[in-house]
N, C-alpha and C positions, 0 to 999 in steps of 0.2 A: 853742303850747307851746314850739316851738323859739325863738321870739322872746324868751320869758321867760327861757330858759336863757342866751341870748346877753346879755341885760341883766344877769343875775346875774354872768356872767363879767366884764362891764364894770365892775361896782361892787364886786366881791369879789376879794380877794387870798388865795389858799389855796395855799401853796407845796407842800404835800404832795400835793394832788390834781392840780396842774399838772405835777408831776414825771413825766418820761418813763420808764416801767418796761419798755419793750419789750425783748425778748431774755431776759427773766427768767421763771421759773416762777410759777404762781399762788400756791404756798405761800410763795415768797420775797416776792412782792408783799404778800400779806396780813400776813406777819410783820414786814416792813419798815415798812409803813404803821402797824401797831399800835404799833411801837416809836417811830415819829416822832410819832404822835398822842397819846402819853402826856403829859399836861400836867405831870407831875412829873419828866419826863426832861430834865435840864439839857443833854444832849448832842444833843437833837433840835431841828432847825430846823423848827418847825411853825407858822410865822406865818400867822394867819388874821385878816384885818380888812377892813372896807370901805375903799375907796380914799380917801374923804374923811373917814373917822372921826377924831375928835379925843378926847383924854383930858385930864381935869382934873388938873393938877399944882399942888400947894399953893404952890410958890414961883414957878411960871411961869404959872399960869392954864391956859387951854385950849391944848394943844399937839397938833400932828399927829404921830402915832407913825410913825417912819420904819423900814421893814423892814431897811434896811442895818444899823441899830444892833443889832437882834436877831440878824441873820446873823453880824455880827462877834463878838458876845458868845459865841455857840455855837461858832463856828470856833476862837476863842481857847482855849476849854475843851478841845476835842478835840486841838488841837495841843499843849496843855500836858500832857495825858495821854500822847500819843504820844511827846513828848520825854522825859517822865519814865521811861517803860518802856525807852526806848533808852539812857538814862543808866544805868539799872539793868543792862541788858544789858552795857554797857561796863565797869561796875564789876565784874561777875562775871567777865568775860573778862580784865581786866587787873589787878585788885587781889585780889578774893576767891580767884582761882585760885592766886596766889602764896602767899597765907596758907594755903589748903587744902593745897597741896603741902608747905609748910614744916611744917605740923602733922603730916602723914603721915611726913615725914622724921624729925621729932622722936620719933615713936613707933616708929621702927625699920623703916618701910617703905622698900624700895629705890627711892626716887625723890627727886630733888633738882632745884632750879631756882635761877636767879640773879635777884636783884632788879634787876640792871642791864640785863638783856635778857630775851628770851622763850624762852631755851633751857631744855630739860628733859632731865635725865639719869636713868639708872636702868634697871631691868629692863623689857623690852618689855611684859610683861603688866601690870606696875604702872603704867607710863606710859600704856598704852592704856586701862586701867580708869579712871584719874584723869581723863583727857581726855574720856572718855565721860560721866562724872558731871558735869564742868564744863560740857560742851556742852549736855547736857540741862537743866541748871539755868539757863543763860543764855537758853535759849529758853522753857522751861516757866514760870519765875517771871514774866517779862513777860506771857506769854500769860494766865496766871491773873489777874494784876492787871488787864489790859485787859478780860477777860471780866467780872470782878466790878465794875469801875468803869462800863463802858459799858452793862452789863446788856442787851446785844443778844441776842435769841434765836438759837439755832444755825441755824435755817432762814434767817435773814437774814445772820448774820455768816459762816457757812460753808455757802453753798448747795451742795447735792449733786446736784440733779436736772439732768441734761444735756439742754439744749434742742435742740442741734444737733450730731450726731456729725461732720458735715462741718466745722464750725468747730473741733472738737477737732483733727482731722488737719490742717486749714489752718494753725492756730497752731503746731502741732508742726513742720510743714514750714518755716514762716516762721522759727521759732526756729533751725532747723538752718542756714538761709542766713545769719541774723544772727550766729550763733556763728562761722561761717567768716569773715565780714567783719571782726568785731571781734578776730579772732586771726590775721589775715593776716600780721602782722609775724613771727610764729613760723616761717613757711615759710622765712625767710632767716636764721634764728638757729640756731647750733649748740649753744646752751646749753639745758639742760632747765629748764623753769619748773614749779614745783610748783603745780598748779591745784586740788588738792583743797582744799576749804574747811572740812572738818570740824574740822581743827586749825590753821586758817590763822593763828592768833595765836601759834603756837609754832614754834621751830626744832627739827626732829627728823628724823633720817635714817631714812626709812621704807623705803629699799631693803633695810634689815637685817631687815625683817619676814619671817616665814616665810609660806608660801602661804595657810594657813588664816587667819592674822591679817590678811593683806592683803585677803582676800576680805571679812572682817568689816568692816574699815576702809572698803573701797570701798562696801559695801552701806549702811553708816551714812551715809557722805558723800553718795552718789548718791540714795538713797531717803529715809532718815529725816530728814536735815537739809533736804532739799528740801521735805518735808511741813511741818516745823516752821517753816522760813523763810517759806513761803507763808502759813501760818496767821498768822504774826506781821505780815507786811507787807501781805498781801491778804486778811486776815480782817476782824475787827470794825472796825479803824481805817480800812481801805480803804472799807468800806461806809458808815461814818460820814462820811468825807470826800466820798463821792459826792453828798451833799446839796448840795455847792457846785460840782458839775460833774464829769462823768466824766473830762474831760481833767485837771482839777486833781488829782483823786484818783490818777490814773495817774502823773502827773509827780512829785507830792510823794512818793509811796511809792517810786517808782523812784529818785529822787534820794537819799533816805535809805538805801535798800538799797545803792546804789553807795558812799556814804560809809562805811557800816558795814563794807565789805570791807576797809578800812584798807590798801589796796594799790593804788598808782598804776597798776600793770600791768593790773589787772582792773577798774578803775572803769568804763571805757567798756563793757566786756563785760557787767558786772553791770547797769548802767543799761539797756542796750539789751534784754537778756533780760527784765528786770523790766517794761519797757514792754510787751513782747509778752505777758508773763504777765497784766498788768493788762487789756490789750485782750481776751485770751482769755476772761477772766471775763465781761466785758461781752457778748461775742459768744455764748459757749456756755451761760452761766447757771450755771456751777459753778466752785468754787475748785479742783477737782481737775484741770481743764484747765491751770490755772497750774502745778500740781504736775508735770503731764506735761511742760510746757514746760521747767521747771527740770531735770527728769531727762534730757531730750534734750540739753540744753546740757552737763550734767555728763558724760554718756556720751561725747559728742563730745570734750570736753576730756581725759577720761580716756584715750580711744583715742589722742589726739594725744600725750599724755605717754608712753604705752606704746611708740609708734613711736619717740619720741626716746630712750627707754631701751634699745630692742631692737636698733637698727641703728647701725653706726659712722658712716655717711654718710647723714644723715636728710633733708637739705634737699629732694632730689628726691622722696623718698617722701612727705614731709609735703605737698609741693605737689600731688602726684597725689591724695592722700587728701582735701585741702581742695577741690580742683576737683570731685571725684566727689560729695562731700557737698553742695557748693553747687549743682551741677546737679540733684541729687535734690531738694533743698529748693525750688528755683525751679520745677522741673517739676511737682512734686506740688501746691504752693501755687497755681500758675497754673491747673492743671486744675480744682482744687476751687473756686477763686475764680469761675470762669465758671458754676458750678452752685449757688452759694450766695448768701446775702443780701449785696449789695454796699453796704449802708448803712454809713456811717462812724459808729460808735457813740461815738467821742470827741467828736462834735459835739453829742451829746444833753446837755441840761441845761447847756449851755455858758454861757448868760447868766443870771446871778443878780443880785440887787440890789447886791451888793458887787462893785466893779470888780476885774479880774484883778490890777492893780497893788497894791491894798490887801490882797488875799488873799495875795500873795507877801510883802509887807512884814510881814504878821502872823507869818510863819514866823521872821523875824529879830527881831521885837519880843517874841516869846514866849520867856521865859528858858530853859526846858528845851530847846526845839528849837535855839535859838541856841547853847546849851552843847554840844549834840551835834555841831553843825557845827564849832564851834571845836575840840573834842577830836579829831574825826576828821581834820580838815585838819592839825592839829598832829602827829598820829601819822603821817600820810602823808608830811609834809615831813621829819619825823625819820627815817623809814625811807629816804627818798631820800638824805639827807645822811650816814646811817650807813655 
C-alpha cells in the first residue's frame, strides 16, 4: 500500500496537497484548501497533473503542460489586484482627501488645505473628523475590493485561532527589540520626530490637541490603524501570496508596507516590523498576533515621542529607555525561544516551479505594482528634497 502511494507521488503533481500547512489550525487548512481547489478561482494556484501528461493544442499538436506557466499566470493576477488596491489607497490619501476637504471648505466647514503640500488648517475637531473619515476610507475601500475580488473565506484570509501562545509573546518581544534597533539614531537626535502614522500624510501640529482629543488620536493610531493595516497587508493578499512561498509572501508584503509609509525615516522600521508581523502569522496561526506586533511597535514609538516632548535634555533618557526595552525584548524572546518550536517557517514552501528571480521580476512587470513602486519612491524623494 505504501509503495502505491510512493508511486503516485512520483507520477502526480498536486501543488495544493504538497503545500506545507504546519503551524495553522484545521479550520484554516480546510478553508484554504477549499479556496485553492475551486476550479473557477482564477487566483488559486491548484495545478494537478501527471508529470508526463501532454495536452493536444490545435496549433502545436501534443505539448507538455508546464506548471511554471500556470504559476506565473496566477501570481500575475494576484499582484495585479494587490497593486490596484494600493493605487486606490494612494488616490484616497493624496487626491480624494484634498477634494473632500475642499468640498467641506466650500460648504462652510472650518477646514482648509493646500493643493501644493499636505498641510491642513482649521478647527481641531473639524480636522480630526475629516482625517478619521479619510483614513477609514483609504483602508476600508481597498479591503472590501480585495475581499470581493479574491473571494477568500474569512477563516483563511483572517485566521483567528491561536495555535501557540508562546509564539505570540515571542514575536511581540522580538518586535520590541527590532523597534529599538531601527530607531537607534533617535537616541542621538535632539529633534522630535512625529511617528504617529494615523495622519502621516498631513502636516498638522498635534501638540495643540487637548488631552481627550490626544487620547482619541493615539487610540485610533495605535489600535484601529494597526488592525486595518494588518488586515490589508497580511490578510487575503498575504494568504494568496503564500501559495508561492512563505518567504515570498513575507518579503513582498513587508516591502510594499514600507513603501506605503512614504517617509524615508520610517521605511526601515516599517519593513522590519512588517517582516516580524508576517513571521508571527506563520508561527502562531492567527493574524491578530501580527496586530499585537504592530501595537507593540506603535506603543514603543509613542513612548519615545513622549520622552522627546517631555524633557529638555532627552538624549540620555532616550538612550536609557531604548536599552531597557532592548534588554527586555531580547531576554523574553530568548527564554521563550528555548521552549518553543525552533522550526524556521520562512523555509516552508520555499521552492516552487517558478524561480525566485522570475517571481521578483513579475512585481516590476505587473503594471499596478510597478506604478505603486514608482509613486511611492517619487513621494519619498520629493519629501527629501522639499
